[in-house]
N, CA, C and O atoms as a DFTB+ gen file, in Angstrom:
256 C
 N C O
     1  1      -1.825     -13.341      -6.645
     2  2      -1.070     -13.678      -5.486
     3  2      -0.319     -12.457      -5.000
     4  3      -0.215     -11.471      -5.730
     5  1       0.200     -12.495      -3.803
     6  2       0.976     -11.374      -3.296
     7  2       2.417     -11.808      -3.045
     8  3       2.704     -12.976      -2.782
     9  1       3.311     -10.825      -3.135
    10  2       4.739     -11.075      -2.932
    11  2       5.074     -10.990      -1.459
    12  3       5.822     -11.814      -0.932
    13  1       4.521      -9.995      -0.801
    14  2       4.797      -9.766       0.615
    15  2       3.651      -8.940       1.190
    16  3       2.931      -8.271       0.449
    17  1       3.485      -8.987       2.497
    18  2       2.463      -8.147       3.105
    19  2       3.049      -7.429       4.302
    20  3       4.147      -7.746       4.760
    21  1       2.308      -6.463       4.801
    22  2       2.737      -5.696       5.960
    23  2       1.527      -5.089       6.632
    24  3       0.423      -5.118       6.088
    25  1       1.733      -4.539       7.813
    26  2       0.662      -3.883       8.554
    27  2       1.075      -2.460       8.865
    28  3       2.240      -2.180       9.146
    29  1       0.092      -1.558       8.810
    30  2       0.348      -0.160       9.120
    31  2       0.556       0.024      10.617
    32  3      -0.102      -0.628      11.428
    33  1       1.476       0.918      10.979
    34  2       1.602       1.300      12.380
    35  2       0.754       2.551      12.612
    36  3       0.084       3.013      11.689
    37  1       0.771       3.099      13.808
    38  2      -0.068       4.260      14.122
    39  2       0.364       5.524      13.387
    40  3      -0.399       6.488      13.332
    41  1       1.560       5.543      12.826
    42  2       2.025       6.695      12.043
    43  2       1.740       6.522      10.555
    44  3       2.083       7.394       9.757
    45  1       1.117       5.410      10.172
    46  2       0.795       5.180       8.776
    47  2       1.925       4.575       7.969
    48  3       1.878       4.585       6.739
    49  1       2.932       4.051       8.632
    50  2       4.059       3.416       7.939
    51  2       3.877       1.906       7.931
    52  3       3.232       1.339       8.813
    53  1       4.454       1.266       6.925
    54  2       4.388      -0.185       6.816
    55  2       5.802      -0.731       6.753
    56  3       6.647      -0.229       6.012
    57  1       6.043      -1.753       7.533
    58  2       7.277      -2.519       7.418
    59  2       6.874      -3.851       6.810
    60  3       6.016      -4.551       7.347
    61  1       7.498      -4.201       5.685
    62  2       7.137      -5.433       4.995
    63  2       7.648      -6.645       5.756
    64  3       8.648      -6.570       6.470
    65  1       6.947      -7.765       5.593
    66  2       7.267      -8.978       6.342
    67  2       8.453      -9.741       5.782
    68  3       8.955     -10.656       6.435
    69  1       8.919      -9.386       4.581
    70  2      10.062     -10.062       3.962
    71  2      10.730      -9.100       2.985
    72  3      10.091      -8.152       2.529
    73  1      11.999      -9.322       2.655
    74  2      12.657      -8.469       1.666
    75  2      11.979      -8.603       0.300
    76  3      11.531      -9.686      -0.077
    77  1      11.912      -7.515      -0.420
    78  2      11.306      -7.498      -1.745
    79  2      12.358      -7.026      -2.734
    80  3      12.944      -5.960      -2.544
    81  1      12.609      -7.793      -3.783
    82  2      13.604      -7.344      -4.755
    83  2      13.119      -6.105      -5.501
    84  3      11.912      -5.909      -5.646
    85  1      14.040      -5.264      -5.975
    86  2      13.638      -4.096      -6.766
    87  2      12.817      -4.546      -7.971
    88  3      13.023      -5.632      -8.513
    89  1      11.881      -3.688      -8.379
    90  2      11.070      -4.009      -9.554
    91  2       9.755      -3.281      -9.541
    92  3       9.514      -2.414      -8.701
    93  1       8.901      -3.641     -10.481
    94  2       7.575      -3.037     -10.631
    95  2       6.547      -3.888      -9.897
    96  3       6.485      -5.105     -10.069
    97  1       5.744      -3.221      -9.077
    98  2       4.731      -3.902      -8.275
    99  2       3.452      -3.077      -8.250
   100  3       3.420      -1.951      -8.747
   101  1       2.405      -3.639      -7.674
   102  2       1.189      -2.910      -7.334
   103  2       1.005      -3.017      -5.831
   104  3       1.163      -4.093      -5.253
   105  1       0.673      -1.908      -5.203
   106  2       0.381      -1.890      -3.780
   107  2      -1.137      -1.939      -3.640
   108  3      -1.843      -1.044      -4.104
   109  1      -1.623      -2.982      -3.004
   110  2      -3.056      -3.130      -2.780
   111  2      -3.314      -2.991      -1.297
   112  3      -2.644      -3.615      -0.474
   113  1      -4.297      -2.162      -0.961
   114  2      -4.604      -1.896       0.440
   115  2      -6.060      -1.454       0.533
   116  3      -6.610      -0.907      -0.422
   117  1      -6.675      -1.691       1.674
   118  2      -8.027      -1.182       1.914
   119  2      -8.131      -0.680       3.347
   120  3      -7.411      -1.129       4.239
   121  1      -9.048       0.264       3.543
   122  2      -9.275       0.822       4.872
   123  2     -10.741       1.200       5.014
   124  3     -11.345       1.743       4.088
   125  1     -11.307       0.911       6.177
   126  2     -12.687       1.305       6.447
   127  2     -12.746       2.805       6.702
   128  3     -11.889       3.365       7.387
   129  1     -13.764       3.446       6.144
   130  2     -14.053       4.853       6.423
   131  2     -15.532       4.960       6.761
   132  3     -16.279       3.995       6.602
   133  1     -15.953       6.116       7.220
   134  2     -17.321       6.255       7.726
   135  2     -18.388       5.946       6.682
   136  3     -19.467       5.474       7.040
   137  1     -18.123       6.196       5.412
   138  2     -19.138       5.976       4.385
   139  2     -18.805       4.806       3.455
   140  3     -19.289       4.767       2.324
   141  1     -17.986       3.849       3.915
   142  2     -17.664       2.687       3.107
   143  2     -16.234       2.230       3.338
   144  3     -15.788       2.061       4.473
   145  1     -15.533       2.035       2.239
   146  2     -14.133       1.605       2.316
   147  2     -13.345       2.267       1.199
   148  3     -13.861       2.487       0.103
   149  1     -12.100       2.579       1.486
   150  2     -11.179       3.060       0.467
   151  2     -10.324       1.878       0.036
   152  3      -9.842       1.111       0.870
   153  1     -10.139       1.738      -1.272
   154  2      -9.339       0.646      -1.823
   155  2      -8.281       1.245      -2.736
   156  3      -8.581       2.069      -3.601
   157  1      -7.037       0.820      -2.531
   158  2      -5.924       1.261      -3.359
   159  2      -5.397       0.084      -4.157
   160  3      -5.331      -1.038      -3.655
   161  1      -5.026       0.340      -5.390
   162  2      -4.323      -0.599      -6.254
   163  2      -3.361       0.267      -7.063
   164  3      -3.608       0.575      -8.228
   165  1      -2.260       0.653      -6.420
   166  2      -1.368       1.694      -6.910
   167  2      -0.090       1.077      -7.483
   168  3       0.576       0.298      -6.801
   169  1       0.264       1.418      -8.743
   170  2       1.536       0.931      -9.270
   171  2       2.706       1.565      -8.527
   172  3       2.642       2.731      -8.137
   173  1       3.778       0.791      -8.331
   174  2       4.952       1.294      -7.617
   175  2       6.208       0.658      -8.193
   176  3       6.233      -0.533      -8.505
   177  1       7.235       1.460      -8.326
   178  2       8.546       0.961      -8.727
   179  2       9.417       0.993      -7.477
   180  3       9.745       2.066      -6.971
   181  1       9.789      -0.183      -6.979
   182  2      10.618      -0.267      -5.778
   183  2      12.081      -0.335      -6.176
   184  3      12.461      -1.088      -7.073
   185  1      12.885       0.448      -5.508
   186  2      14.323       0.490      -5.750
   187  2      15.051      -0.045      -4.512
   188  3      14.429      -0.234      -3.466
   189  1      16.333      -0.285      -4.618
   190  2      17.136      -0.741      -3.488
   191  2      17.086       0.310      -2.390
   192  3      17.191       1.503      -2.675
   193  1      16.926      -0.112      -1.132
   194  2      16.845       0.818      -0.002
   195  2      15.407       1.093       0.369
   196  3      14.491       0.385      -0.051
   197  1      15.222       2.136       1.164
   198  2      13.873       2.501       1.604
   199  2      13.098       3.144       0.467
   200  3      13.662       3.867      -0.354
   201  1      11.809       2.875       0.429
   202  2      10.916       3.428      -0.581
   203  2       9.725       4.061       0.113
   204  3       9.333       3.642       1.202
   205  1       9.154       5.072      -0.523
   206  2       7.963       5.730       0.005
   207  2       6.864       5.693      -1.042
   208  3       7.075       6.066      -2.197
   209  1       5.701       5.244      -0.630
   210  2       4.512       5.254      -1.476
   211  2       3.427       5.947      -0.671
   212  3       3.152       5.555       0.463
   213  1       2.817       6.960      -1.234
   214  2       1.808       7.733      -0.520
   215  2       0.421       7.296      -0.954
   216  3       0.066       7.374      -2.130
   217  1      -0.355       6.836       0.013
   218  2      -1.740       6.455      -0.227
   219  2      -2.628       7.562       0.322
   220  3      -2.564       7.892       1.506
   221  1      -3.460       8.136      -0.551
   222  2      -4.365       9.198      -0.150
   223  2      -5.779       8.862      -0.655
   224  3      -5.965       7.937      -1.445
   225  1      -6.738       9.611      -0.196
   226  2      -8.107       9.435      -0.704
   227  2      -8.142       9.731      -2.213
   228  3      -8.979       9.191      -2.936
   229  1      -7.234      10.583      -2.674
   230  2      -7.197      10.931      -4.097
   231  2      -6.713       9.819      -5.002
   232  3      -7.060       9.801      -6.183
   233  1      -5.911       8.877      -4.482
   234  2      -5.475       7.772      -5.339
   235  2      -6.109       6.443      -4.903
   236  3      -5.563       5.366      -5.144
   237  1      -7.269       6.550      -4.259
   238  2      -8.044       5.381      -3.839
   239  2      -9.402       5.400      -4.514
   240  3      -9.816       6.412      -5.080
   241  1     -10.085       4.277      -4.449
   242  2     -11.466       4.211      -4.916
   243  2     -12.359       4.009      -3.696
   244  3     -12.095       3.146      -2.859
   245  1     -13.409       4.805      -3.603
   246  2     -14.366       4.684      -2.501
   247  2     -15.408       3.642      -2.870
   248  3     -16.066       3.750      -3.905
   249  1     -15.554       2.636      -2.025
   250  2     -16.547       1.586      -2.215
   251  2     -17.611       1.772      -1.163
   252  3     -17.305       1.779       0.029
   253  1     -18.866       1.925      -1.579
   254  2     -19.975       2.115      -0.636
   255  2     -20.566       0.799      -0.240
   256  3     -21.511       0.758       0.548
């Protein structure tokens, strides 16, 4: 199940749809690319306030 979801804006930022308490989570995301899809399942520790999680091709899995 998921705790909260969000959508990326044109700058690559996400605003979550609901407040999330601090704690350990996994960020799951996918994006279409020319040769398949990139899928992220990245562990994240969220703290009080704004948090930054960087999703790159290097921390994703390419699915053909």
